[in-house]
Phi, psi and omega in degrees: 000135184284162181299329182266021175299154189302321184292329176278320184298337178267005183283179186300319187295349178250011185272052180220175175280189178073029183268053181295327182293322176298315181296316180299318180294323183280322188252342179081004177224161177277139178274167166272108195263107173259005185273344178246129189268059179259164184302130176289350178272353183073190179296145172303144182303318179296326179292323177296315179299316181295322180296317179294317180297326182293341178299336178296338182252013184287355178278352180242159179295146176287159174296115183294341181261358177049047189301310182298318180292320178296322176296319180295318178296318180299317179293320185290321185251011179057053181239172171269127183300333179289346179263016183239134173236132180254142182220180183276064185090164180296325180300322178299317182288327175296316178297318180297321178297316179299317180291324181288320183274323188044060183290157176267329184218130179228157179230131175233160175277166177220116009274158171194179181301130189286342186291338176298306182299316182299316182295316182288324178293332178295338178256018174082017182277143173276117183253121179255162183240142173249108185291139174257131189283128178296326182286353173249021181056035172062029177281139176280134178237183188290354175301336180298332181298329180291339183274351183264107178228184186283005173258356181269121182272324184217135169243133180244127175235134178256118187230105356288152186288146175247118022254008189280333183077007182272148172249163179260144178306129183304325179295321177290321177301320179294320177296320178297316180298318179295319178297318177298320177301314182297326184263007183056039179259130175286135177248121173256118177250114181268110180249033183298336176255009186298327182290347177278347180295155180298324177229080186302316185295329182291339183253345187291145175266003180305319180296345184263006186294333179285334185269344188229161175279073195219146173235129180252129184254136178222169178202157173270355188305308191270299188294323182262008175060039185244035183302325183284344180269341178060087181214114177226168179205161177219159179231137182201142179278344180277095184292330177297320178294317179298321178296319179296321177293319179299323182278352185273358182223192181294154186285337180236071188283340188239121184292160174304318183297314180295319180298313181294320178295322179297316178300314181294321181298320180296331184280351185265081180292329180296321178301313182299317180295315180298319183292316179297320178298315180297311184295318181301314182289314185287329177299315180296316181292320180292318178298317178297318179296319179294319180293327180294341176273004179085016182266147174279128182237125176285135184287076181289155184243002183249215183256033177205160180227136174264130181220161180245132183218125182279354183301122179298138175054045182300317182297323179293317178301315182290322178299325180293341176249020170087021183236136175248130168237165182269114173285119186261017181298334183270005173281129173301132180094356176243241181134187183303140178101344180265134181222152175239133176238139173289155170265117182247200179287167186302316182296315180295317180298323178295322177297315179301313182296321178294322178292321176293323179299327178298336179265340191238325190202209187227021181280162173231135184242000000 
């Protein structure tokens, strides 16, 4: 039986967006993909040039310690390079954390990114959920503090959360971090979409890694449009934990190409400014367009929007006209009718709204 047989294809490792290859195989054409929340600008130009140039060195092993990239990350984010670990995407680092800690009890919010739970359950951890209320637009509140006790080994927060796009008030995040310190609970803060926020530095927990029992996760996947290169990193003041994570996986996790592209991407400040400007404007227009169709839209702050639509088989209808959105029915805490769409460029967003309008109304965008 082939790897892409139906029984495998429906398994956990395929329960995400970005399934363009499945669509291409079935329809013979590439879709307009709103199911994966990557930069609509693609990779920064300098990163592409660096990736191509790095092919000249592909005959040798990559630096297993990613020294040049860690120095660049430290300079860019005002960190100590020794407090940075680079991995083969954020998913790799989540797995490494689970293997390094081997926790007995973990807590995640619901809904949130499914890989936290999957990684911890693979090491025999009991993973509990803290439900986020739909009538509060899935905002995290201080009730989470009651769930943090001395039997909790790990708490995971996604900031901004996937798929809701919501962030937590910074003052509450600080209280959560302090509570985790008091209870000897490890706090994982996933900021993989943090650079899409209007003011990323104002919300980041990176400056607090020295003060708290905390690990902050980041990636080049989304903001820098490098999903195909697999490049993530994390920062933590606990060097013993970082060493344990480094030893929990393969010795050469990051290719020469990904390392060089990452260094170049960090240096392109103009790309970051252009992308934030685009996302800020298009997110507002897309949210307004979805609401004008009578849909409920969660006020997301990143490069995607969670919305509710009662239309039966919406993903199938859109796929038939060449568009992919993320069906969120399999997210804990959501269910049928919830969908996530990426915020793309103006032309692409208008196409999505027009196709939805064909199912709902008579507007033109």
